[in-house]
Residue frames relative to the residue before (quaternion, step in Angstrom):
aa qw qx qy qz dx dy dz
M 1.0000 0.0000 0.0000 0.0000 0.00 0.00 0.00
N 0.1089 -0.7968 0.5913 0.0602 3.56 -1.01 0.75
P 0.7147 -0.4784 0.2911 0.4191 3.61 -1.21 0.34
A 0.5880 0.5826 -0.3771 0.4155 3.62 1.12 -0.49
D 0.5833 0.5909 -0.3679 0.4186 3.61 1.23 -0.35
L 0.5687 0.5797 -0.3881 0.4358 3.61 1.23 -0.29
D 0.1079 0.8655 -0.4704 0.1342 3.55 0.25 1.31
Q 0.6933 0.4253 -0.2857 0.5068 3.61 1.23 0.09
I 0.3345 -0.6994 0.5876 0.2315 3.54 -1.12 0.68
I 0.0080 0.7811 -0.6237 0.0287 3.55 -0.86 1.01
G 0.2290 -0.7617 0.5905 0.1369 3.53 -1.24 0.46
F 0.2612 -0.7497 0.5855 0.1639 3.52 -1.29 0.26
E 0.1020 -0.7736 0.6241 0.0408 3.53 -1.16 0.75
R 0.2332 -0.7514 0.6035 0.1294 3.55 -1.23 0.61
S 0.4578 -0.6821 0.5056 0.2637 3.55 -0.99 0.90
E 0.1066 0.7751 -0.6191 0.0676 3.54 -1.04 0.80
P 0.5572 -0.6004 0.4379 0.3704 3.60 -1.04 0.66
A 0.2000 -0.8094 0.5442 0.0930 3.56 -0.79 0.99
A 0.7840 -0.1378 0.1528 0.5857 3.58 0.89 -0.91
R 0.4132 -0.6658 0.5466 0.2951 3.54 -1.32 -0.18
N 0.4283 -0.6995 0.5104 0.2584 3.56 -1.09 0.74
G 0.7717 -0.3719 0.2572 0.4473 3.61 -1.30 -0.16
F 0.6880 0.4370 -0.2696 0.5129 3.58 1.24 -0.42
N 0.4900 -0.6866 0.3926 0.3666 3.58 1.34 0.27
E 0.4146 0.6765 -0.4907 0.3602 3.58 1.14 0.68
P 0.4935 -0.6675 0.4557 0.3211 3.60 -0.91 0.79
Q 0.1868 -0.7498 0.6279 0.0928 3.55 -1.03 0.88
S 0.2819 -0.7875 0.5216 0.1680 3.57 -0.70 1.00
G 0.1620 -0.7405 0.6443 0.1011 3.48 -1.29 0.55
W 0.4177 -0.6887 0.5288 0.2678 3.55 -1.28 0.06
R 0.1861 -0.7733 0.6010 0.0784 3.55 -0.98 0.95
R 0.4745 -0.6793 0.4891 0.2723 3.55 -0.89 0.99
L 0.2332 -0.7728 0.5758 0.1295 3.56 -0.97 0.90
F 0.7202 -0.3467 0.2830 0.5301 3.59 0.49 -1.20
T 0.3168 -0.7045 0.5886 0.2383 3.56 -1.33 0.10
T 0.0148 0.7785 -0.6272 0.0172 3.53 -1.26 0.49
Y 0.5225 -0.6012 0.4884 0.3563 3.55 -1.32 0.03
A 0.0278 -0.8035 0.5942 -0.0211 3.55 -1.12 0.72
K 0.3138 -0.6721 0.6235 0.2470 3.50 -1.40 0.20
R 0.1952 -0.7910 0.5731 0.0880 3.58 -0.84 0.99
E 0.0139 0.7680 -0.6399 0.0231 3.53 -1.07 0.86
D 0.3381 -0.7511 0.5325 0.1949 3.58 -0.57 1.15
V 0.4294 -0.6896 0.5267 0.2505 3.56 -1.09 0.81
R 0.4271 -0.7145 0.5000 0.2391 3.58 -0.90 0.98
D 0.6533 -0.5359 0.3723 0.3840 3.58 -1.23 0.54
A 0.6242 0.5487 -0.3517 0.4309 3.60 0.97 -0.78
E 0.6513 0.4996 -0.3130 0.4777 3.59 1.03 -0.75
K 0.6259 0.5362 -0.3355 0.4562 3.60 1.05 -0.75
V 0.6483 0.5097 -0.3156 0.4695 3.58 0.95 -0.88
A 0.6648 0.5070 -0.3048 0.4562 3.58 0.91 -0.91
A 0.7118 0.4358 -0.2492 0.4913 3.58 1.08 -0.70
G 0.4788 -0.6889 0.4245 0.3405 3.59 1.28 -0.14
S 0.4266 0.7013 -0.4657 0.3306 3.60 1.17 0.48
Q 0.5851 -0.5515 0.4533 0.3848 3.54 -1.31 0.28
L 0.4760 -0.6890 0.4701 0.2787 3.55 -0.95 0.88
G 0.6526 0.5409 -0.3217 0.4220 3.61 1.08 -0.61
A 0.6045 0.5691 -0.3603 0.4254 3.59 1.19 -0.36
L 0.3468 -0.7095 0.5732 0.2188 3.56 -1.05 0.79
V 0.0270 -0.8028 0.5931 -0.0544 3.56 -0.56 1.25
A 0.0219 0.7982 -0.6006 0.0418 3.57 -0.99 0.85
R 0.3124 -0.6952 0.6081 0.2222 3.52 -1.35 0.37
F 0.1223 -0.7731 0.6207 0.0454 3.53 -0.99 0.94
V 0.1716 -0.7758 0.6011 0.0858 3.57 -0.76 1.05
V 0.0025 -0.7855 0.6168 -0.0500 3.56 -0.83 1.10
R 0.5878 -0.5462 0.4435 0.3994 3.57 -1.23 0.36
S 0.4414 -0.6742 0.5260 0.2719 3.54 -1.10 0.73
T 0.1135 0.7613 -0.6238 0.1354 3.56 -0.63 1.22
P 0.6793 -0.4547 0.3395 0.4653 3.62 -1.16 0.16
K 0.6500 0.5213 -0.3201 0.4510 3.62 1.01 -0.76
T 0.7089 0.4451 -0.2828 0.4685 3.60 0.80 -0.93
R 0.6353 0.5242 -0.3381 0.4554 3.60 1.07 -0.61
D 0.6346 0.5386 -0.3157 0.4556 3.60 1.25 -0.41
L 0.5043 0.6669 -0.4201 0.3528 3.63 1.24 -0.21
T 0.1071 -0.7795 0.6153 0.0482 3.56 -1.14 0.76
S 0.6702 -0.4809 0.3679 0.4291 3.57 -1.30 -0.01
E 0.5664 0.5816 -0.3854 0.4386 3.61 1.26 -0.10
D 0.6272 0.5122 -0.3260 0.4879 3.59 1.28 -0.33
R 0.2210 -0.7571 0.5873 0.1817 3.54 -1.28 0.17
L 0.3945 -0.6967 0.5657 0.1972 3.48 -1.31 0.60
I 0.1420 -0.7824 0.6028 0.0656 3.59 -1.01 0.80
T 0.2197 -0.7583 0.5980 0.1382 3.58 -0.82 1.00
S 0.8390 0.0789 -0.1154 0.5259 3.57 -1.09 0.81
P 0.1553 0.8491 -0.4951 0.0985 3.61 0.83 0.94
V 0.0013 0.7385 -0.6740 -0.0193 3.52 -1.26 0.67
W 0.0817 -0.7928 0.6037 0.0170 3.57 -0.70 1.13
N 0.4321 -0.6635 0.5302 0.3032 3.58 -1.16 0.52
E 0.7362 -0.4274 0.2863 0.4397 3.59 -1.29 0.03
A 0.6575 0.5026 -0.3054 0.4710 3.59 1.19 -0.51
G 0.5462 -0.6413 0.3817 0.3804 3.59 1.30 -0.03
E 0.4937 0.6444 -0.4344 0.3904 3.59 1.27 0.31
L 0.4886 -0.6731 0.4752 0.2871 3.56 -0.94 0.91
Q 0.2113 -0.7879 0.5693 0.1024 3.58 -0.77 1.03
T 0.7885 -0.0523 0.0540 0.6105 3.60 0.88 -0.93
G 0.4582 0.6557 -0.5209 0.2979 3.52 -1.25 0.51
Q 0.3915 -0.7006 0.5460 0.2404 3.55 -1.25 0.45
A 0.3083 -0.7681 0.5384 0.1583 3.57 -0.81 1.04
W 0.0781 -0.7703 0.6328 0.0073 3.56 -1.10 0.87
N 0.3384 -0.7141 0.5752 0.2115 3.58 -1.00 0.86
I 0.3700 -0.7202 0.5431 0.2225 3.57 -0.84 0.98
K 0.1549 -0.8201 0.5493 0.0412 3.57 -0.67 1.14
G 0.8103 -0.0617 0.0573 0.5800 3.59 1.14 -0.45
R 0.0705 -0.7770 0.6224 0.0624 3.51 -1.31 0.30
K 0.0248 0.7822 -0.6224 0.0110 3.51 -1.20 0.58
R 0.5874 -0.5766 0.4358 0.3641 3.52 -1.26 0.41
A 0.0257 -0.7798 0.6253 -0.0152 3.54 -1.15 0.72
R 0.4084 -0.6734 0.5487 0.2804 3.56 -1.33 0.04
L 0.0987 -0.7547 0.6474 0.0397 3.53 -1.14 0.74
G 0.7485 -0.2276 0.1151 0.6122 3.54 0.37 1.24
R 0.7987 -0.1886 0.1764 0.5435 3.58 -0.68 -1.10
H 0.6427 0.5730 -0.2981 0.4119 3.57 1.25 -0.35
E 0.4946 -0.6043 0.5325 0.3266 3.53 -1.29 0.51
A 0.0348 -0.7895 0.6128 -0.0053 3.55 -1.09 0.75
L 0.2893 -0.7070 0.6087 0.2144 3.52 -1.38 0.15
E 0.2145 -0.7423 0.6210 0.1320 3.54 -1.09 0.78
L 0.1286 -0.8019 0.5830 0.0244 3.55 -0.55 1.23
T 0.1993 -0.7501 0.6194 0.1182 3.58 -0.83 1.00
A 0.0175 0.8234 -0.5618 0.0786 3.56 -0.73 1.09
V 0.2664 -0.7375 0.6042 0.1420 3.55 -1.26 0.65
R 0.4971 -0.6766 0.4649 0.2810 3.56 -0.87 1.03
V 0.3455 -0.7219 0.5665 0.1964 3.57 -0.96 0.93
H 0.2314 -0.7573 0.5963 0.1318 3.56 -0.88 0.99
E 0.2401 -0.7790 0.5676 0.1151 3.56 -0.36 1.27
T 0.2211 -0.7790 0.5718 0.1313 3.57 -0.99 0.80
């Protein structure tokens, strides 16, 4: 794989408490972190079965360059494909994915990270 394979723009958001509801319970919001280029590869059903995952869930691997920002990502953050934020930093369009795992990878001569993510089904 080489850097030219990074053909999608993705963004990342971090959960943070935004306010409290009528029962004084904290309500979380999402704060924009950054955008970068990535390569997406959907996980096949055979791999999902071997890993014990649900077949109905959409799982994909996203390869990004290894930078201080991407190395700081955790499973508490989420990945957004085709992101568009407004001036206030609120997500307008894009598909949210929960980050389930990450590992080191190679991108030609460069260090990279492979993020495994599951598509969030908004209700």
